[in-house]
N, C-alpha and C positions, 0 to 999 in steps of 0.2 A: 051472214049480213052481206049487204050488196056493196062489194068493194069498188064498184064503179062510181059510188057517191064521193063527193068532195064537200062535206057540209060546211066547214068553216069558210072555205073559199067562196062557196055559193052565197053564204050569208053576207059576207063582206061585199060581194058584187051587187046584191040586192040593195044593201044600204047605200052604196055609192051611186046607184042608179036613181035614188030618191033626190039626188042633187042637194044633200044636206047642208044646212047652215051651221057652222061650228061655233058654239060658245063654250067649247071644252078644250082640254089638251088633246093632242100636242099642238105646239104653237105655230107650225107651218100651215095649219088650217087646210088640210087636204091638198097640200102642195101649192097653194096660191101665194104664199109669202116666201118665195125663194128667188134668187137671182135669175135673170133671163138665161144666162149661160148654163144654168143647171137644169132648167125646165125640160129640155129634150131628154135628159137622162132620168130625172127623178119624179116629174109631175104625175105621171100615170101610176107609178108605184106608190106615191104618197097618198093617192086617193084611197088606198087600202090600209093606210097607217092610222087606224082609229084607236079607240080606247074602250074601256068596259062599259059600253052603252047597252040599252035594252035591245035584246036580240043578238048581241055579239058575245055574250057569256063572259066568264072570268076564269083565267087559268088557275087561280088559287082556290077557287071553289066552283068547279065546272058543273053545270047542270043542264046546259043546252047544247049549242053546236060544237063547243070545244069538247064537251063530254062525248058527244056522238063521234067526233073525229078520233079521240083517244080510244073509244071503244072499237072503232073500225081498225085502228092500229093493233090493239090486243088480239082482235079476231084474226087478223092476217098472220101475225106472228105466233099465235096459239099460246097466249100467256094469260095469267090471272089478271094482271093489271099492267098497263103501259102508260107512260107519261110523255108529254111533249116537254123538251128542254130548250130554253131560249138563251142560255148561257153556255152552250157548248157541252161536249162530253165532260169537261172539267167539272162543272156543277153536278153532273150525274155521278161521276167518280166520288166526289166529296160526300154526296148524299148516301150512296150505297155503303161507303165505309162508315160513316156515322151511324147508320141504321144497323150495322152488323157487328161492330166491335166497340169496345169501351176502353177507358184508361187502364193501362197495365195488362191488357189482353196481349197474348202472343198471336201474331198474324204472320203467316207465311206470304212472302211477296216476291214475285218474279223480278229478278235483278234488273233486267232491261225494260222497266216500266216507264210510263209517262210520269213527268214531274207531279202531275195532279194526284197521282196515287200516293206518292211520298208526302205531299202536303196534307192529304187526308189523314194518313196514319199519324203525321205529326200533330195535327190538330186535336185528334182524340187522345194523344199521348199513349198510344199503344207501343208495344215492343216488336219491331219488325225482325223477322229472320229472312235473309235474302237467299233466293234460290237462283243459282247461275244457269243461264240457258246453255244449250249446246251451241258450240261455235261452228259455223259452216265455213270450212276452210276455202272451198272454191270460190265463194263469194266474198269472203272476208268480213262477214257480218255475224252478229248474234242471232240465233234462231229462237226456238221456244224451250220451255222447261220440259224435261223428259219425265215420264211416269216413274222411272227408277229414282230420279232425284226427289220427286214428291214423296214417294214411299219412305226414302231414307230420312227426309225432314220430318215427317209425321212420326216416324219411329223415334227420332231424337227429341221431338217436341210434341208429345202426345196431347199437351194441354192447348195446342193451337186451336183458336176459335174459328178462323177463316183462312182461306187461301185466295190470293188475288193474282190473277194471271192476265196476260196480254195475248189476245187471239183474234185475228192473225197478227204476225209482226208487221212492221212497216212495209216490208218487201212482199207481203202476201203469203208467207210461209205459215204452215199450220202444223200442229202437233197432235199427239194421241189424247186429245182433250176429253173424249167420251170416257176413256178408261180412267183418267184422272178424276173426273167428276164422280164417277161410280165409287172409286176408292175412297175419296175424300168423304162422300156421303155415308159410306159404310162406317166411317170413324166419327160421324156426327159433326163433320166440319163443313161449314157453308162455303160455297164457291162463288166468288165475285169475278166477273169478267169485263175487262176493258176491251170491247170489240169495236173500237172506234172505226177501224177500216173494214168492218164486215157487215155493214147494214144491208148490203145487197145479197148476201149469202142465201137468204130465204127465197131468192127470186127463181131458183132452178137447180137441177141436179149437176149442172156443169160446174157450180161453185162448191167449195167445201161446205160441210153442214155448219149452220150458225150455232153458236154457244146457246142460244135460245132453244133450238131444236134438241140440243144435247142435254137440256134440263139443268143448266146452271141456275143458281138461286137468283142472282141479279145480273143483268147484262146491260151495258151502256154502249150505245152506238152513235157515231157521228154521221148523222144522215147526210150532212152537207159534203162529206168526202167523196162519195161515189153516187149518191142519189141526187136528183134535182131539187135540192133544198138549199136555202140561203145559209151563208157562213154563220155559225153559232147555232144552227138548227140541229138538234140531237134527240135520241130516244133513250128512255130507260124502261127496261122490262123487268117485271118481278114475276117469278114462277116458282116460288119456294115453299117448301113444307117446314122450313126452319125459321125464316126471317119474316117480319111483319111489313106488309105493304103500307100499313098505317104509319109506321115509323119512317119509311121512305118518304111518304107524302109530307109528313111533319118537317123533315129536314129540307125537302125541296121548297116548302113554303118559306123557310128561314133563309135559304141560300139564293133562291132565284129572285130576279128583279120583281118588284111590286108593279112595275109598268112594262109588262112584257110586250115585245114587238109583234103586232098582228101580221105584218108581212112575213116574219120568220115563221110564226105559227101556221099561216096559210101555206107556206112553202113546205112545211112538214106534212100537212094534209095532202098536198099535191104529190110529194115524194112517195108517201105510202101508196096513193092511188096509182102512180107510175109503176111501182114495183109490183103491186098486186094484180095489175093487168098485163104483166109481162107474159107473153104467150110462148108456146113451143116454137112457133115461127120466128118470133122475136129472138129467141135464144139461138136458133140455128144461124140467123142472120148475124148476130153479134159475134159468135164464135168464128164464122167465116171471115168476118172483117178483121178480127184479132189475128187469125192465122195469116191472112193476107198482109197485114201490116208487119208482123214478125218476119215473114218471108222476105218482104221488101227490105227490111232493115238488115237481114242477114246477107243480102246481096251487096251491101255497101262496103267499100273499103274503109278500114279504120275503126270499125266497131265489131263487137261480138255480142250477141243476144244470149242471155243466160237462161237455163232451164232449171226448174226446181229439182233439187237433188233426189227426192223420192217421187218425183213426177206429179205431186199433189200440191196445189197452191191456187191462189187467186189469179185467174186468167186476165183480170183487168190490170194487174200489176206487171209491167214489163221493165226488166232491169238490164241495162247495157253496160258494157265496159269498153274502154278504148283498147284497140289492139296494138297501140303504140306505147310510148313512154308517158303519154298524158295521164294524169290522175283524174278522178271523177270530177273534181271542181273545175279543172281546166277544160274538160270536155263539155261540162255544163255551160261554161262561159262561151265556148265556140258556138254552141247551139243557140244560145241567147242572142248572139250576133246576127242570126238569121230569123229571129222572132219566135224560136221555139223555147218554151219555158217548161222545164221539167218540174216534177214535184220536189225533188231534193237530189243532192249529190252527197257522196261520202269520199274518203280517200281513194276508193277503187271504182265505185259505181255511179251511174245516173239512173234514177227511178222515174219511169213514165206511168201515168195513170190513164188508162184507156177509157173513153166514155162508154157508158151503159147504153148503147145504141139499141133502138128498136127497128123493126123491119122497115126498110126504105129511108131511114134517116141518113143523111149524106155525111161522109167523112172523107175529106180530100186526101186519100192515102198517097197518091202519086205526087201531088203538089208538096205534101209534107216531106216525102222522100227526097224530092229535089232540094228542098231546104237543107235537109241533112247532108246531101251531097255537097252543097256549097259550103256548109260548115266544116266539112271534112276534107276539102280539096287539098289543103296544105298538109294533111296528116298521112304519113306513110303506113301501110299495113304491114307491121313487122312481126305480128303474132307474138309479141313480147309478153312473157309470163311475168306477172308482178309478184314479188314476195309479200305476202300478206301477214301483217302483224296482229296476233290475237292479244286482246287485253284480258286474257282469261282471269276469272275470279274464282275463289274457293267455291266449291259446289254448294255448300251451305255456310252462311256466315251471319254474324250479328254486329250491330254497331258497338264500338268501344264505350260510347257514352249514350245514355238515354235522354229523352226530351227534358226531363226535369234537371238533370246535370248540366245540359247545354245552356239552359236559361240562366244559370249562375255564372257563366264564364264569358270573358271578353276576348274576342279574337285578336290575334296579332298577325302581321304580314311578314313573311319570310321569302327568301329566294326559292325558286321552284326546286333547285337542286338540293336544297337543305331541308325540304319538307318530308322526305321519305321517313317512314316509321312515326311520323307525327300524326295528330288527330285533325282531320279536315274540319274547317269551320265554315265552308261555303258549299253551295250546290253547284257542282260543275256540270253543265249541260251543253254538249254539242248540238247546234240547232240549224236546220232540222236534223233529226227527227224529234228532238225534245226528250231524249232518253238520258237520264242521269248517269254520269261516269263516276262521280264521287259525291257522297252524301255528308252533310254535317254530322260529326260524331263518328265517322268511319276512319279506321287507320289507313294511312296512305302507304301504298306499296311501291316499290321500284318500278314494277310493271305499269302501274297507273301513270307515273311521271313520264315513262317512255311513250305511252300511248298519247298522252296529252301533247308531247313534243311532236309526234307524228302528225297529229291533227293540225297543230299550229303551222307546221311546215307545209302541210297540204293546202292551207288556206281556209280551214274550218272556221265557223263563227261559233261563239259560245254565249249562252245566256248565264248570267251570274258569275262570269269569269273574266271581267274586264282587266283585272290585274294580271291575268295570264299573258296578255300582250307585252307586258313589261317584265315578264319572267318571274312573277311572284304569286304566292298562294297564301290565303288566310288559314291559320291553324289555331287550335285552342292550346294554350300553354299549360299542359298537364304532364 
C-alpha cells in the first residue's frame, strides 16, 4: 500500500474547500460560532471538525476513507486488523481485556500496570494474579516483568487465560518480551500488551522491537505520546491466532464515543504517515540530535543523565537526576521556572520525552541548555548518591478479596499508620505515571505505607488518594 497517502485528512480538506453550509452537528458550525479571542487558536482546526457526512465515513462502520486509513495503519504495522481509538489507550485497554477474558477467568497482570488495565479486569470480574517487575536500583524505579517470573506464574496458575504486560515502561525500559510471548503462546495463553509509550518503535532499528512485531495477540498504543497525533489519539492492533478481532470491534463500538472527533482521527492518519515515511536519513539525524542533547546535559553542573542498565531502551526517553540533595519533584519545579516542562518526576528522577525529529527539523538544543543552566545556577554539584527506597512486592500475588466480595462491603477510613495488614478499599495511584501502588482488595503491607510516606514527603500527587494528605486510608472492615 502507498504509505504516503493520508486519506482521511485529504477527504476532510476536500470537504472544507467546498465552503460547506452546516445544518448538522457540531454546533460551532466549522468554527464560526466561537469567541473572537479563540478564533486565532481554534478556527482553522474546527474547519476539520465535521461529523459522519457523505464522503467522510463512520468510525463504527467504516467502509470509505476511515477504512482506508485503518488499512494503511494495519499494512504499516503488519497486523491482521488495526483500529483508530479516539478515547485514548484507556478505551483500547478496556476493549482488549473484555475481548480476551471473562468473569472468574484467571489473568496474569504486570504489577506496575496503568490503572485502565485494573479497571478492565475489574469490569469483567476476572481474578488477577499480579506479577512484580524487577526493581532497577540505580534508577529507583520498577522495570518490567522477567521471563523467570512469568514461567513461575504460569506454573503456579496453569489455568490462566491471558497475560497483560506493559512494554516499555514509562521510562523507556524494555524486557525479554519476545521470549515471554513465545512461552505464553506455547501454553495456550494470549498476550495483551499496553504499549502506550511504544507507538514509534516500528519506525526503525534504533528503537526496541514493537510488541506488534514480536507477535503479541493485541497491542494498544498511545499514538499521541510520541507521534504527531492529538491527545486521546491511539491505536489498537490485533494479530492473534487465539483472539477474535470481531469481539474487539464489538467492544470498541460499545466503549468508544458515538460522536468521534474527526480532528483526532485525522491526526492518527497523519501520525501513521509521519512514521511510515521515516527514512534512514531521518533516523540518523534524530539519533545525532539525541546524542547532542544528552552530551549537552551531561556538561551541566547539578544533573546527571542516566543510561539504560542493559544498554537497551527507548532513545526518546531521557531520564535525569539531580546531583545534589534535590529530589525529582524539586528539580522539576526548578526547570518549570525557566519554561521547561518535563513529562513527569518521581522522588528521584525527571523524565524528558525527546521529539521524533525528521531530517532538518529544528530543535534549539543550545537555547534549551541555557535554560537548564539558569534553572540549576543555585544548585551545587555535590555528586550526592541518594538512598533509593524499593517498594518491593511479592513476585506473584493475588488480591485478598475478589470483585464480588468487594461489592458487598462498605469502606471505612483509618489512620495511615493503623492500616497495615488491613484490606485496602481504594485505588492509590501516584500520578504521573498513573501506575497503581495499592489496589482495592489488596492486603496492605508495612512496606506500602513506608513508600506512600516517602512519596508524600517528596511532594508526589495521587489520584484516588485525597485522604492520604490528612494521613488516612480507606479499608474494608474484614
